[in-house]
ZAMARGU-4260 file (C-alpha; in steps of 0.2 Angstrom, whole numbers, plus 5000, padded with zeros to 4 digits):
<rodrens>
0) 5670/5262/6283 | 5652/5269/6284 | 5645/5285/6274 | 5648/5295/6289 | 5666/5290/6292
5) 5671/5293/6274 | 5664/5310/6276 | 5673/5312/6294 | 5689/5306/6286 | 5688/5317/6271
10) 5686/5334/6282 | 5702/5325/6291 | 5711/5326/6273 | 5705/5344/6269 | 5692/5336/6254
15) 5687/5342/6245 | 5696/5358/6236 | 5703/5365/6220 | 5716/5353/6219 | 5708/5336/6222
20) 5723/5331/6234 | 5725/5330/6254 | 5731/5344/6261 | 5732/5337/6280 | 5726/5322/6290
25) 5721/5325/6308 | 5705/5328/6317 | 5703/5334/6335 | 5688/5326/6343 | 5684/5316/6361
30) 5694/5300/6364 | 5679/5291/6366 | 5670/5297/6349 | 5662/5280/6342 | 5665/5283/6323
35) 5685/5286/6324 | 5685/5274/6338 | 5680/5261/6324 | 5691/5268/6312 | 5705/5266/6323
40) 5699/5247/6328 | 5698/5243/6311 | 5715/5250/6305 | 5709/5266/6297 | 5715/5279/6308
45) 5727/5280/6324 | 5724/5289/6340 | 5736/5301/6351 | 5725/5303/6367 | 5723/5320/6375
50) 5733/5319/6391 | 5749/5316/6380 | 5745/5332/6371 | 5749/5350/6374 | 5733/5356/6372
55) 5715/5353/6384 | 5702/5343/6379 | 5701/5331/6365 | 5713/5319/6357 | 5721/5319/6339
60) 5715/5305/6326 | 5722/5304/6310 | 5720/5291/6296 | 5732/5277/6290 | 5731/5273/6271
65) 5717/5261/6272 | 5709/5273/6278 | 5714/5287/6267 | 5711/5278/6252 | 5695/5273/6256
70) 5690/5292/6258 | 5696/5297/6241 | 5683/5300/6226 | 5684/5304/6209 | 5702/5310/6204
75) 5708/5315/6221 | 5724/5311/6227 | 5735/5311/6242 | 5749/5324/6247 | 5765/5314/6247
80) 5770/5324/6264 | 5758/5315/6271 | 5758/5299/6262 | 5775/5296/6256 | 5776/5279/6253
85) 5762/5277/6244 | 5762/5293/6232 | 5781/5293/6230
</rodrens>
């Protein structure tokens, strides 16, 4: 992941924060966003098309475990609600 993609992924996870734990896993942006599309191609993220969502506008992206773990720094961890197989 590029440094810019890492920062986008961290934002999607709600990092940084005081608890050093992710608390979400989502990012809404244009369906053709080059950073997110590359992360999808690399298996680091998934996408739900804007036309399948109940609100107008942009697509919904979320991280796979591969993308989420690549975005962690230091002692940060992933929320078991969003990543139960890895964290539990």
